[in-house]
N, C-alpha and C positions, 0 to 999 in steps of 0.2 A: 114413667112420666109422673111428675108431681101434680097433686091436685090443689088448686088454690083454696085457701081458707082464710077467714077473717082472723086477725090477731086478737089476742086476749085484750080485755080492757086494761087500761094503764092508770097509774096513780098521778093525779094532777098536783102540781106544786106551783107556787108563785114565789118569786124573789121580789120583795118590796124594798125600795130604797127611798128614804125620806129624811128630812131635817127635823120636822115637827112630829113628836109622838102622837098628837091628836089627829093629824092627817093620816098617819099610818093606821091608827085604830079605826078611823072612819072608812078608810079604804078596805080594811079587812071586813068590816060590817057590810059594806056594799057588795064585796065579792061573795060573802056568805048568802046574801039575799038572792043571788043569781045561781051560785054553784053548790049550795048546801053547806053544811057545817064543816068546820075545820077539825082535824084530829091532832094537828101539831102546829104550834107557833114556836119557832126556834128562839133561842137567846138572841140578843141584840149584838150584831157584829159591826164593828167600825167599817165604813166603806172608804178606805183611804189608799187604795192601790192605784188610783188614777184621779186626775182632776177633770175628767170628761164631763161630769155633771155640775161642777162647782159654779161656773159662771151662771148657769141657768137656775140651780137649786140652792146654792149657798153651801156652807159647811159649818160644822162637821156633819157629814151624812152618816146614816146608819142603815143597816140591812137586817131584815128578818126573812127567813124562809117559812112558808106556810104550806101545809098539805091539807087535803080535803078527804073526808070520810069515804065518799062514794067514788068509785072508779069511773073512768070515762072512756069513750071510744077515741082512738087515735085520730080519726077523721074530724073530731071536734076541735082540735088544736087551733086551726086558723080562725074559726069563729070566736074562740076564747081570746086569742090575741087581739082581734078586732074589738072585742068588748073591753079588754083592759086598756087599749088605746083610747077608747071613748071615756073610760073612767079617769085616765090621766088628764084628759081635756077638761073633764068636769071640775077637777081640783086645781086647774091651772090658775095662775094669777091673771088679772085683767089684761096684761100685756102678752099673755100666751106662754109664760114660763111655767114649766111643770113644777109641782110641789111634791109629787110622788112619781116614782118610776116603777112600773109593774111589769115584770117579765114572766109570762107563764111558760111552763114546760111540763114534761112528764117523765116518770120513772117507770121502767119495766125491768124485767129480770136481766136483760142484756146491756142496757145503756140508759143514759140521761140525755134527753133532748130538750133544747130551749127553742121557743118560737121567736123569730126575728123578722124584721122587714128588710134586712140587708143580706143580699146574696154573696156567696163566696165559694171557693173550691170545695169546702167541706160542708156546705149548706145547700142541700137539694131543695128545689122549689116544691112547695105543697100546692097552694092555690091562693087566689085573691091577694096577691102581693106578699104572702107569708112564706118564709123559708124555715127549714128544720136545721138547727145547729147541733151536731153531734158533739156533746160536751165531755162526757165521761163514758167509759165502757167498763163492764164488769168482767173481771178475770182474776183468777187466783184468790177467790173469796173476798174481793174488795173492788170498789170502783177504782179505775186507773185513769190517769191523765193522758191527754193526747197533746201533740205538739202545739195545737192552737187553743187548748183549754185556757179560759180566762184566768188571770193570776189569782183572783179572789176565790175561784173554784178549786184552786190548787192547795189551799190550806188544809192541814191535817184535820182540823176540827170540822171543816166543811165536808171533807171526804167521809169522816166518821158519821156525820149527820146524815149524809145520803145513804150510807150503809144501813143506818137505823131506819130511814124511810123505806128502803128496799125490804127490810124485815117486816115492817108494817104492811107493805104492799102484798107480800106473800100471805100474810094473815087475811088481808082483804080478799084475795083470790079464793082462799078456802071458804070464806064467808059468803062470797058471791055479791059483794057490795058494788053495784053499778049505778050509774046515773045516766038517764037518757038526755044527753046534751044535744 
């Protein structure tokens, strides 16, 4: 019989999509005030795989991925998603349109998970209206796509970036970098 045990802490990351660099920078600053310092802010990626956000946010949109120094407990992900939703509301225009989209997720040795408010077959429910989206899995020394992986997460440079994040995560585990969220 297996004995239940808590999972290791995980590496928190955010995907931030914005039109205005100043809104992106202020969003990162606000995230740091709640979650601690970043250890990586990726290059700027064009967000042009879909027009999903164009009507609300304009274009051309760009994305950065941000990781944080301290590791978190997996159970904190729904609370973090609720906090990022509030931050999106803070930066919204007076008519309610978002100026920044912030999607939190985590990296562990086995996979990449995004937090979402939309359920689906590959998105098990966590709590408080938040679901876990299994986005990438680690196999054969690299993160691998799944049939439902978003197109922008399928890019070679994004896969390479997440492989780098995983290496940093392994270093964090050795250092014992946790954050009590």
